[in-house]
Each structure stands twice: as structure tokens, then as C-alpha cells.
C-alpha positions in Angstrom: 0.0 -0.2 0.0 1.3 3.5 -1.1 2.1 5.9 2.2 0.2 9.1 2.0 1.3 11.6 3.8 -1.0 14.7 2.8 -4.4 15.3 2.4 -5.8 15.0 -1.1 -7.3 13.0 -4.1 -5.1 10.0 -5.4 -5.6 7.9 -8.3 -4.0 4.3 -8.5 -4.1 1.7 -11.5 -5.3 -1.7 -10.6 -5.4 -4.8 -12.6 -9.2 -5.6 -13.9 -10.8 -8.6 -12.2 -11.6 -9.6 -15.1 -10.0 -8.7 -18.9 -13.1 -8.5 -21.4 -12.7 -10.9 -24.6 -13.2 -9.3 -27.7 -15.2 -11.2 -30.9 -12.8 -12.5 -33.7 -13.5 -11.2 -37.2 -15.8 -13.8 -39.0 -15.8 -12.5 -42.8 -12.3 -12.3 -44.2 -12.2 -14.7 -46.9 -9.3 -16.7 -49.0 -9.5 -17.7 -52.3 -7.6 -19.6 -54.2 -7.4 -19.5 -58.0 -5.4 -19.5 -61.1 -4.1 -15.8 -62.6 -1.7 -15.4 -65.1 0.7 -12.4 -66.1 1.5 -12.6 -62.5 5.4 -11.5 -61.6 6.9 -15.3 -60.4 7.6 -14.0 -57.1 3.7 -13.0 -56.6 2.8 -16.8 -57.7 1.6 -18.9 -54.9 1.9 -16.1 -51.9 -1.1 -15.4 -50.2 -1.7 -11.6 -50.6 -4.1 -9.6 -48.4 -6.6 -6.9 -50.1 -9.5 -4.4 -48.5 -11.0 -3.7 -51.8 -11.8 -4.2 -55.3 -9.3 -1.4 -56.6 -6.2 -2.9 -55.0 -6.9 -6.3 -56.3 -7.8 -5.1 -59.8 -3.9 -2.9 -59.7 -2.3 -6.6 -58.9 -4.3 -8.6 -61.1 -3.3 -6.6 -64.5 0.4 -9.0 -63.9 4.0 -7.8 -63.7 4.3 -4.1 -65.5 0.5 -2.7 -65.3 -0.2 0.1 -67.5 -3.5 2.4 -67.6 -4.5 0.5 -70.7 -3.5 -3.2 -69.0 -6.7 -5.2 -68.9 -7.8 -6.5 -65.5 -9.5 -9.7 -67.0 -7.8 -12.3 -69.1 -9.4 -16.1 -70.2 -7.1 -17.5 -67.4 -8.0 -15.3 -64.5 -11.4 -14.1 -65.0 -12.6 -16.9 -62.7 -10.9 -15.8 -59.8 -11.0 -12.3 -60.6 -15.4 -12.2 -60.8 -15.1 -14.0 -57.6 -13.5 -11.4 -55.7 -15.3 -8.8 -57.4 -18.3 -10.4 -56.5 -17.1 -10.6 -52.7 -16.4 -7.1 -52.4 -19.7 -6.1 -54.6 -21.8 -8.1 -51.7 -20.2 -7.0 -48.8 -16.9 -8.6 -48.1 -14.6 -5.9 -46.6 -11.1 -8.0 -46.7 -9.9 -11.5 -48.4 -6.9 -12.8 -48.9 -6.1 -14.1 -52.7 -3.6 -17.0 -53.4 -3.0 -17.0 -56.8 -1.8 -20.2 -58.3 -0.5 -21.8 -61.9 -3.4 -23.8 -63.2 -1.2 -27.4 -62.5 -1.1 -26.0 -58.8 -5.0 -26.8 -59.1 -4.8 -30.6 -59.1 -3.5 -30.8 -55.6 -4.8 -28.2 -53.5 -2.9 -29.5 -50.0 0.4 -26.9 -50.7 -1.5 -23.7 -51.4 -3.9 -24.5 -48.1 -0.8 -25.0 -46.2 0.4 -21.5 -47.1 -2.8 -20.6 -45.8 -2.3 -21.8 -42.0 -0.3 -18.8 -40.9 -3.1 -16.2 -41.6 -5.5 -16.6 -38.3 -8.2 -14.3 -39.4 -9.2 -16.0 -42.3 -12.3 -17.7 -41.7 -13.5 -18.7 -45.0 -11.7 -20.9 -47.4 -12.7 -21.2 -51.2 -11.3 -22.1 -54.3 -14.0 -20.6 -57.1 -15.0 -23.2 -59.6 -13.6 -26.1 -58.0 -15.4 -29.2 -59.0 -13.9 -32.6 -58.2 -15.0 -34.1 -54.7 -11.3 -34.6 -53.9 -10.5 -31.0 -53.9 -13.5 -30.2 -52.3 -12.4 -32.8 -49.4 -9.1 -31.5 -49.1 -10.5 -27.5 -48.5 -13.1 -29.2 -45.9 -10.1 -31.2 -44.2 -8.1 -28.0 -43.9 -10.7 -26.3 -42.3 -11.6 -29.0 -40.1 -7.8 -29.2 -39.0 -7.8 -25.2 -38.3 -11.2 -25.3 -36.4 -11.7 -21.5 -37.1 -12.7 -21.6 -40.6 -15.3 -23.1 -43.0 -15.2 -24.3 -47.0 -17.3 -22.4 -49.3 -17.9 -24.9 -52.4 -19.3 -24.5 -55.5 -21.9 -27.1 -56.9 -21.1 -29.2 -60.7 -21.8 -26.4 -63.2 -23.2 -29.4 -65.4 -24.3 -32.0 -63.4 -26.3 -35.1 -64.7 -29.4 -34.4 -62.5 -30.2 -30.9 -60.9 -31.9 -32.9 -58.2 -29.5 -35.4 -57.2 -27.2 -34.3 -54.6 -25.0 -36.5 -55.7 -24.5 -35.0 -58.9 -24.2 -31.7 -57.7 -21.4 -32.5 -55.2 -19.5 -34.6 -57.8 -19.5 -37.9 -56.1 -21.0 -39.9 -53.6 -22.6 -37.8 -51.1 -21.3 -38.3 -46.8 -23.8 -40.9 -45.1 -24.0 -41.7 -41.3 -24.0 -39.3 -38.4 -21.0 -39.0 -36.6 -20.7 -39.1 -33.3 -18.3 -36.0 -33.2 -17.9 -33.4 -36.0 -15.8 -34.1 -39.0 -14.6 -32.3 -42.0 -18.3 -32.4 -43.7 -19.6 -30.0 -40.9 -16.9 -27.5 -41.9 -18.4 -27.1 -45.6 -20.9 -25.5 -47.2 -21.9 -26.0 -51.0 -24.2 -23.7 -53.2 -25.9 -24.4 -56.5 -26.5 -23.4 -59.1 -23.7 -21.1 -60.9 -24.5 -17.5 -61.5 -24.9 -15.7 -65.2 -22.7 -12.6 -65.0 -21.6 -9.8 -67.6 -18.5 -11.4 -69.4 -15.7 -8.3 -69.1 -14.3 -10.2 -72.2 -17.0 -9.4 -74.5 -16.9 -7.0 -77.4 -19.5 -7.0 -80.0 -19.1 -8.8 -82.9 -16.5 -11.0 -81.0 -15.8 -14.8 -80.1 -16.6 -13.9 -76.1 -20.3 -14.2 -75.3 -22.2 -11.4 -73.4 -23.2 -13.4 -70.4 -20.8 -16.6 -68.7 -21.4 -18.6 -65.8 -19.7 -18.1 -62.7 -19.4 -20.1 -59.8 -21.3 -18.6 -56.5 -18.7 -19.2 -54.2 -17.3 -15.5 -54.1 -20.8 -13.7 -54.4 -21.9 -16.1 -51.3 -18.8 -15.3 -49.1 -19.5 -11.7 -49.8 -23.3 -12.5 -48.7 -22.0 -14.1 -45.4 -19.6 -11.1 -44.3 -22.2 -8.8 -45.0 -24.6 -10.6 -42.7 -22.1 -10.8 -40.6 -21.7 -6.9 -40.6 -25.5 -6.3 -40.2 -26.6 -8.9 -37.8 -23.9 -10.9 -36.4 -22.5 -14.3 -37.1 -25.2 -16.3 -35.6 -27.7 -15.1 -38.0 -28.3 -17.8 -40.9 -26.9 -16.3 -44.2 -29.8 -17.2 -46.3 -32.6 -14.8 -47.9 -30.3 -13.0 -49.1 -30.0 -11.6 -52.4 -27.3 -12.1 -54.6 -26.1 -9.0 -56.1 -24.3 -8.1 -59.1 -25.6 -10.5 -61.6 -27.9 -10.8 -64.4 -29.4 -14.6 -63.7 -28.9 -17.9 -62.7 -27.5 -20.7 -64.8 -30.6 -22.7 -64.2 -33.8 -21.9 -62.4 -34.7 -24.2 -59.1 -38.0 -24.0 -58.0 -39.6 -25.5 -54.3 -40.2 -28.9 -55.7 -36.5 -29.3 -56.8 -35.2 -27.7 -53.7 -37.1 -30.4 -51.3 -34.4 -33.2 -52.9 -31.7 -31.0 -52.4 -32.0 -29.3 -48.8 -32.0 -32.4 -46.3 -28.6 -33.4 -47.8 -27.2 -29.7 -47.4 -27.3 -28.5 -51.3 -27.5 -24.7 -50.6 -29.6 -23.4 -53.6 -30.0 -20.1 -55.0 -33.3 -19.3 -56.3 -35.1 -16.5 -58.2 -37.8 -14.8 -56.5 -39.3 -12.4 -58.7 -36.7 -9.7 -57.9 -33.1 -10.5 -57.2 -32.1 -14.5 -57.0 -31.7 -15.4 -53.4 -29.9 -17.5 -51.1 -32.4 -19.7 -49.8 -30.9 -22.4 -47.9 -27.7 -22.5 -44.7 -26.9 -26.1 -44.2 -23.7 -27.5 -43.8 -22.7 -30.4 -46.3 -24.7 -33.7 -45.6 -27.1 -31.3 -43.7 -28.8 -33.6 -41.0 -26.0 -36.0 -40.5 -24.1 -33.7 -39.1 -26.5 -33.5 -36.1 -25.8 -30.4 -34.0 -24.2 -28.7 -36.9 -26.9 -29.2 -39.5 -26.8 -25.3 -39.9 -24.2 -23.1 -41.0 -24.5 -20.3 -38.8 -24.2 -22.6 -36.0 -21.0 -24.3 -37.2 -19.7 -20.8 -37.9 -20.8 -19.3 -34.7 -18.9 -22.3 -32.6 -15.6 -21.6 -34.5 -16.2 -18.0 -33.3 -16.6 -18.5 -29.7 -13.6 -21.0 -30.1 -11.5 -18.4 -31.1 -12.7 -15.7 -29.4 -12.1 -17.5 -25.8 -9.0 -18.7 -26.8 -7.4 -15.2 -27.8 -9.2 -13.7 -25.0 -7.9 -15.8 -22.5 -4.4 -15.8 -23.2 -3.7 -13.7 -20.0 -3.8 -17.0 -17.7 -1.1 -18.7 -18.9 1.8 -18.8 -16.1 -0.6 -17.5 -13.9 -1.0 -19.2 -10.2 -3.6 -21.9 -10.5 -5.8 -21.3 -7.2 -9.6 -20.1 -7.1 -8.6 -16.5 -7.7 -7.5 -17.5 -11.4 -10.7 -19.8 -11.9 -12.7 -17.0 -10.8 -11.2 -14.1 -13.1 -11.8 -16.9 -16.0 -15.1 -17.3 -15.0 -15.7 -13.9 -14.8 -14.3 -12.9 -18.3 -16.1 -16.1 -20.3 -19.2 -15.3 -18.6 -19.3 -11.5 -19.9 -18.4 -12.4 -23.6 -21.2 -14.9 -23.1 -23.9 -12.4 -21.6 -22.9 -10.1 -24.5 -23.7 -12.8 -27.1 -27.0 -13.6 -25.2 -27.8 -9.9 -25.3 -27.1 -9.8 -29.2 -29.4 -12.8 -30.1 -26.9 -15.1 -30.5 -27.9 -17.6 -27.5 -31.5 -19.2 -26.6 -32.8 -18.4 -23.2 -35.5 -16.0 -21.4 -32.5 -15.3 -18.8 -28.3 -15.7 -19.3 -28.7 -18.4 -17.0 -30.9 -20.9 -19.6 -28.5 -19.6 -22.2 -25.3 -20.7 -21.1 -22.9 -21.8 -18.2 -19.2 -21.2 -17.2 -17.9 -23.8 -14.7 -14.2 -23.7 -13.4 -13.8 -25.0 -9.9 -11.9 -27.6 -7.8 -14.2 -30.1 -9.4 -13.1 -29.6 -12.7 -9.7 -29.0 -11.8 -8.7 -31.7 -9.3 -5.0 -32.2 -7.7 -4.0 -34.4 -10.6 -4.6 -31.9 -13.4 -3.3 -28.9 -11.2 0.0 -31.0 -10.8 0.2 -31.2 -14.8 0.3 -27.3 -15.1 -3.7 -27.5 -16.8 -6.7 -25.2 -16.0 -9.9 -26.8 -16.8 -12.9 -24.5 -18.1 -16.3 -26.4 -18.8 -18.6 -24.5 -20.9 -22.2 -25.0 -22.1 -24.4 -22.9 -24.8 -27.2 -22.9 -26.3 -27.2 -21.7 -29.7 -30.0 -20.1 -31.6 -31.0 -22.1 -34.9 -32.6 -20.3 -37.7 -36.5 -20.8 -38.1 -36.2 -22.6 -41.6 -39.4 -23.9 -41.6 -41.9 -21.4 -40.8 -45.5 -22.5 -40.4 -48.9 -20.6 -39.9 -52.1 -22.6 -38.7 -54.9 -20.6 -39.8 -58.4 -21.6 -39.1 -61.9 -19.7 -40.1 -64.1 -18.8 -37.2 -67.6 -17.6 -37.5 -66.9 -14.5 -35.5 -69.2 -15.1 -32.8 
């Protein structure tokens, strides 16, 4: 205690009993795709962009001029995906440009994304083989902080068969614990956009088919910013497109939705994303819905980063109370924002860190165990109104 000699007001700094946990970002995307004309030093290296102008200047190549076109036949799919991302609400993305041959095996490229902790969405626009899709999902499963955004097959044998749209046999069974399929979401059909290489009378068509993953990633970011990651990114308009490669009606969607094929449908005005499930749908159990998977990723990452202060602190009841206070305050804010279900915080979550979760045997190992339970809000996917006629008496 300081020794005060003269009367007066004294201000002291004291450490807080609980340190606030800040929510991590959830909308930074990473796109892997083919790009030509780049400096060889830029190929195979992830680069961050925060707006379309930055990316447009980059994609022009090693020696850009004002007259250098942004698009080429080789880089068009990647460039249009990034444009769709920013146009639909995206604010930051990493782009990993690769040579065409590198798309045959995505594992080396995915390894280069591991150091970037802020990445929460991973896509390789236009990639159709199941083996490549599984590589992206496995990467996300191993990282535990990101979700794979996949494109359906452009021209499937049948647009009412989930396996044809996925590109191979659908995941089956119901895993006791989450696996890589709960870390993936797939969208169908492809989009029709204006061809930036079109010239009247030229060989290029005016409209071309574009995989939806870039545009959908922007929609995820838009919903995250407006409502929060707990809100299902569905019933949202796809901006900056002319039409869909094919229309999907309600009856066709009935055959796709249970297996987690997220459909984009026309509703008079702009086409809407009308699905919010992880790949495999109900076989993923608690992670049937995409917003649940992404919200749990958000919780894990936020709590992990926000509680680093406990490392090397004395493992005693005082520390346990600090952990409880920090985590509870964070979860209370999530409940207040509508992310957790319950009329009271007690119904929505609990945090337990005491002598029961931390017996002497664990304390001797230097471990602190905290048990957290949350009731995540599920989307109202099926809205049912029951109407009956009365006599008015």
C-alpha cells in the first residue's frame, strides 16, 4: 500500500478482476485460383486485399499500365469471384494466385493459408472434383477456425440429385463427433454474369457462367456485419448478377435441402440464397446449420485469444474466478445480441471452473480446465402458420 502523507485525491491503477474478451473477425475470406501475367515472385503467395481497386491493380500483372486489361481468359474466374465478394459486402480477403497445374492438388496451397489466423472462409472458385473439395474441408477441420465454401458442379447430370451436384457420393451416417463435412457448405446453381471480355461481334459471349462461392462469401460478410455470425446467411439477395445458370423451384429444392445443398433461387427480383446448411445436412447433428458451425468457430477462437492472460498465472481459485468472469461477460454479450437461446443468461449458457473441473491431478500437470455450455439459436428454416376459419361469434 502506498504511504500517503498529505491530504488530497490520489488515483491508482489496479489490474481488472476480469479481462474483456473481444470477438474475433468472421468474414475474412481466402480465395485460391489461377492467375496469369503475374510476377513469378507473386505466384503461390497469399496477399491481402481490402477493396476491389487494390486487387484490380494487382491482377493486371507484373508491368501494369492504365490500358492493361484487368481480366484475361485464365484469371477471369478468380477475378470475378473477388469482384463478387466485394460487391456483396466483403471487406477483406486473401488471394492465393497459382498456376493451372497447382489446382490438381490443393494441399500445398492450403498449407500456405495456415499462418493467417484471421481467415474464416476458404474457397477455390470453380473447383468441382470431390477430392479437391474434401481437401478444403479437411484443411478447415484441422484449423478449427474456418469454413469451406464450395461450388456445386456446373453441369450436373441431374439438378435434383445431391450426389451429381456435389460431384460424387454424398457423406453418409451421423458422426458422434463433428468431422470435416460439418466444416463445409456447398451452393448451387452457378450464376450468370456479364462477360468482361465481351466485344460486340467478337467470339466471347455477352454472359458467362460464374461459380457462386465468391458472391456467397460476400453475403456471409454482409450478414455478419449487419446481424452477426449467429444469423443464418440465407434469404439474402445475390448482387451484381444477371440471372442463374438454371432456375431451381421449390419442388427441386425438396430433394436437395436435406443433404445440405444450399440452393440459390429466383424470387421475382434478385435471386436469393435460400439455404443455410452444412454439407450433409442432418447427418451432421448439432452442426446441421451453417450459422451454428460458424458461430461455434467464433466462440472457440474468441475465447482462446481472449484468455491468453491465464497462461503461467497461479492455478488457484482466484484464477478460476477471473476465468469465469471473463468468459461469462463475453457470453452474456452474445446472449444479449440474440446469439444464444434462453429468456435469461442462466438458461442460455454456463461457465464452470472450480475444484471439480480442476482436481489436484490436473493441477499437477499445469492444466486449467473450464467447462462451457451454450444454447445456440437455430434458424427458423420452416415457418408454419396454422389458420382456421371462425364464425366471428
